C-alpha positions as CSV (number, residue, x, y, z in Angstrom):
1,M,-15.1,45.9,-45.4
2,P,-12.1,43.7,-46.0
3,W,-12.8,41.2,-43.2
4,K,-16.3,40.5,-44.8
5,L,-14.6,40.0,-48.2
6,L,-11.9,37.8,-46.6
7,Q,-14.7,35.4,-45.3
8,Q,-15.3,34.6,-49.0
9,A,-11.7,33.6,-49.7
10,P,-11.6,30.0,-51.1
11,A,-8.1,29.4,-49.6
12,K,-6.8,29.7,-46.1
13,A,-4.2,32.3,-45.2
14,D,-1.4,29.7,-45.0
15,S,-2.2,28.5,-48.5
16,P,0.0,29.6,-51.5
17,E,-3.2,30.5,-53.4
18,F,-4.3,33.0,-50.8
19,A,-1.9,35.8,-51.9
20,Q,-3.1,35.5,-55.5
21,W,-6.7,35.7,-54.4
22,L,-5.9,38.9,-52.5
23,R,-4.4,40.5,-55.6
24,E,-7.6,39.6,-57.6
25,H,-10.2,40.7,-55.1
26,L,-8.9,43.3,-52.7
27,T,-8.5,47.0,-53.6
28,P,-6.7,49.9,-51.9
29,R,-10.1,51.2,-50.8
30,D,-10.6,47.9,-48.9
31,L,-7.2,48.2,-47.2
32,A,-7.9,51.8,-46.2
33,R,-10.6,50.4,-43.9
34,L,-8.3,48.2,-41.9
35,P,-8.3,48.5,-38.1
36,D,-5.9,51.1,-36.7
37,D,-4.1,48.6,-34.6
38,D,-1.3,47.0,-36.7
39,V,-1.6,43.6,-35.1
40,N,-5.4,43.4,-35.6
41,A,-5.0,44.8,-39.2
42,L,-2.4,42.3,-40.3
43,G,-4.1,39.5,-38.3
44,L,-6.9,39.5,-40.9
45,F,-4.5,38.0,-43.4
46,A,-2.7,35.5,-41.1
47,E,-3.3,32.1,-39.5
48,R,-3.8,32.4,-35.8
49,R,-2.0,29.6,-33.8
50,T,-1.7,29.1,-30.1
51,Y,1.4,27.3,-28.6
52,P,1.9,25.9,-25.1
53,P,4.8,27.0,-22.9
54,N,8.3,26.0,-24.0
55,A,7.2,25.3,-27.6
56,A,9.5,26.2,-30.5
57,L,7.9,28.2,-33.2
58,F,11.0,27.7,-35.3
59,T,14.6,26.5,-34.6
60,Q,18.0,28.1,-35.3
61,G,19.5,27.1,-38.7
62,R,16.2,26.1,-40.4
63,P,15.0,27.9,-43.5
64,P,12.3,30.5,-42.9
65,D,8.7,29.8,-43.9
66,A,6.7,32.7,-42.3
67,V,6.7,35.8,-40.2
68,H,5.2,35.4,-36.7
69,I,3.4,38.4,-35.1
70,I,2.8,38.0,-31.3
71,E,-0.8,38.6,-30.4
72,R,-0.5,37.6,-26.7
73,G,2.1,35.9,-24.6
74,A,5.9,36.1,-24.6
75,I,8.7,34.5,-26.7
76,D,12.4,34.0,-26.0
77,L,14.8,34.4,-28.9
78,V,17.5,31.9,-28.1
79,H,20.9,31.6,-29.9
80,E,23.1,28.6,-29.4
81,D,26.8,28.2,-30.1
82,G,29.7,26.1,-28.7
83,A,29.5,27.8,-25.4
84,G,25.8,27.1,-24.8
85,A,22.5,28.9,-25.3
86,I,21.7,32.5,-24.5
87,V,18.4,34.5,-24.6
88,V,19.1,37.2,-27.1
89,Q,15.8,39.0,-26.4
90,T,12.4,38.4,-24.9
91,V,9.5,39.8,-27.0
92,R,5.8,40.3,-26.5
93,R,2.6,41.5,-28.2
94,G,3.0,43.7,-31.2
95,V,6.4,42.3,-32.2
96,A,7.3,40.4,-35.4
97,V,9.8,37.6,-35.2
98,G,11.4,35.7,-38.0
99,D,11.0,38.7,-40.2
100,L,14.5,39.4,-41.4
101,P,15.3,35.7,-42.3
102,A,12.1,35.5,-44.2
103,M,12.7,38.8,-46.1
104,L,16.4,37.9,-46.8
105,N,15.8,34.2,-47.4
106,L,18.4,33.3,-44.7
107,P,18.3,30.5,-42.1
108,Y,17.0,31.5,-38.7
109,A,19.8,32.9,-36.5
110,Y,18.0,31.9,-33.4
111,S,15.2,29.8,-32.1
112,A,11.9,31.2,-31.0
113,V,10.6,29.5,-27.8
114,T,7.4,30.4,-25.9
115,Q,7.7,31.5,-22.3
116,K,4.1,30.7,-21.6
117,E,1.0,30.0,-23.6
118,T,1.3,32.3,-26.6
119,T,-0.8,33.1,-29.6
120,V,0.9,34.2,-32.8
121,L,-0.3,35.3,-36.2
122,E,1.6,33.4,-38.9
123,L,1.9,35.6,-42.0
124,R,3.4,34.2,-45.3
125,M,5.8,36.5,-47.0
126,E,3.9,36.1,-50.3
127,T,0.9,37.5,-48.6
128,I,2.9,40.5,-47.3
129,R,4.2,41.2,-50.8
130,A,0.6,41.0,-52.2
131,L,-0.6,43.5,-49.6
132,V,2.2,45.9,-50.2
133,E,1.6,45.8,-54.0
134,L,-2.0,46.7,-53.4
135,D,-1.3,49.5,-50.8
136,P,2.3,50.6,-49.8
137,G,0.8,51.9,-46.6
138,V,0.6,48.3,-45.4
139,C,4.4,48.2,-45.6
140,F,4.6,50.9,-42.8
141,R,2.3,48.8,-40.6
142,F,4.6,45.8,-41.1
143,L,7.8,47.8,-40.6
144,R,6.5,49.2,-37.3
145,L,6.2,45.6,-35.9
146,V,9.7,44.8,-37.2
147,S,11.1,48.0,-35.7
148,R,9.8,47.2,-32.2
149,R,12.0,44.2,-32.0
150,L,15.0,46.0,-33.4
151,A,14.4,48.9,-31.0
152,G,14.6,46.4,-28.1
153,V,17.9,45.1,-29.4
154,E,19.3,48.6,-29.8
155,R,18.1,49.5,-26.2
156,R,19.8,46.4,-24.8
157,V,23.1,47.2,-26.5
158,L,23.0,50.7,-25.1
159,E,22.1,49.4,-21.6
160,L,25.0,47.0,-21.6
161,G,27.6,49.6,-22.4
162,R,29.8,50.7,-19.5
163,R,27.3,49.4,-16.9
164,S,28.0,47.0,-14.1
165,A,26.3,43.6,-13.8
166,L,24.2,45.0,-11.0
167,Q,23.0,48.0,-13.1
168,R,22.3,45.7,-16.1
169,L,20.2,43.3,-14.0
170,V,18.3,46.1,-12.3
171,Q,17.5,47.8,-15.6
172,L,16.3,44.5,-17.0
173,L,14.0,44.0,-14.0
174,L,12.6,47.5,-14.3
175,R,12.0,47.2,-18.0
176,E,10.3,43.8,-17.8
177,S,8.2,45.1,-15.0
178,E,7.1,48.0,-17.1
179,E,6.4,45.9,-20.2
180,Q,4.5,43.2,-18.2
181,R,2.6,46.0,-16.4
182,S,3.2,44.2,-13.1
183,S,5.6,44.3,-10.2
184,T,6.2,40.5,-10.8
185,V,8.8,39.7,-13.5
186,R,8.1,36.2,-14.7
187,L,11.6,35.2,-15.7
188,T,13.8,32.5,-14.2
189,Q,17.4,33.2,-13.1
190,A,18.5,31.2,-16.1
191,Q,16.5,33.4,-18.4
192,L,17.9,36.5,-16.7
193,A,21.4,35.2,-17.0
194,G,21.0,34.3,-20.7
195,E,19.5,37.6,-21.7
196,L,22.3,39.6,-19.9
197,G,25.1,37.3,-20.8
198,L,26.0,36.7,-17.2
199,S,26.4,33.5,-15.2
200,R,23.5,32.1,-13.1
201,Q,25.8,32.4,-10.0
202,T,26.2,36.1,-10.7
203,I,22.5,36.6,-11.1
204,S,21.8,34.7,-7.9
205,R,24.4,36.7,-5.9
206,I,23.0,40.0,-7.1
207,L,19.4,39.0,-6.5
208,G,20.4,37.8,-3.0
209,E,21.9,41.2,-2.2
210,L,18.9,43.1,-3.6
211,E,16.6,40.9,-1.5
212,R,18.6,41.6,1.7
213,Q,18.0,45.3,1.0
214,R,14.3,44.6,0.5
215,L,14.4,45.9,-3.1
216,V,13.2,42.6,-4.6
217,E,11.6,39.3,-3.6
218,R,12.8,36.1,-5.1
219,H,10.3,33.3,-5.9
220,R,10.5,30.2,-8.1
221,G,10.4,31.3,-11.8
222,R,9.8,35.0,-10.9
223,V,11.2,38.1,-9.2
224,V,9.0,40.7,-7.5
225,V,10.0,44.4,-7.7
226,A,9.5,45.5,-4.2
227,D,10.9,49.1,-4.3
228,H,10.7,50.6,-7.8
229,D,12.1,54.0,-6.8
230,R,15.2,52.7,-5.1
231,L,15.9,50.3,-7.9
232,Q,15.7,53.2,-10.3
233,M,18.4,55.0,-8.3
234,L,20.6,51.9,-8.5
235,A,20.1,51.7,-12.2
236,N,20.9,55.4,-12.8
237,P,23.1,56.5,-9.9
238,H,24.1,59.8,-11.6
239,V,20.5,61.0,-12.2
240,P,19.2,63.4,-9.5
241,G,16.3,62.0,-7.5
């Protein structure tokens, strides 16, 4: 079993010597016995780190040093320019962040900031290269994690097209409720505004109207979805009920 063999590794997973040790000791047969879950599988070759809320894993403009796979928690990807900061995307378990900068050797295009206490698996690119050399099947495991983030970006672009601010906010609330598996969406109005590219005033006005219709409940740092079905109708008014 690879995890038993890994316990014998003389170097930690964040050491430059770790990848070379993998090449010398692991075989494709070992890798074929990895867990089915991609996060658990790749986590065997990573350093596990836990960050408190509002901690930066990395900051925009800095050179990349590792890929981070979210094991639990949530991370905001924040881009800053002359007009201020916006939340490009919020990502959770099973998503890799900092992957493209690491693979392309480019500075980070955004900062990664934890929403709450978050555990990530920090995986060195040299380790990923060593695993792919040993078994190309590992490449598909890693690409699945990368694709989850890119799929979220693609979905957001599609949602923003030709939709009103109301529809965009409602869709975001429904999506976050589904992903968090709870009627409570733990995002502040500032975070909602940043992710949708809207002003906080606009978010506050729309939430106020939704609350008056008893579709949501506003609380400090969170929004409760009170009527999922009616919100679905608002988000997709042309879809038959």
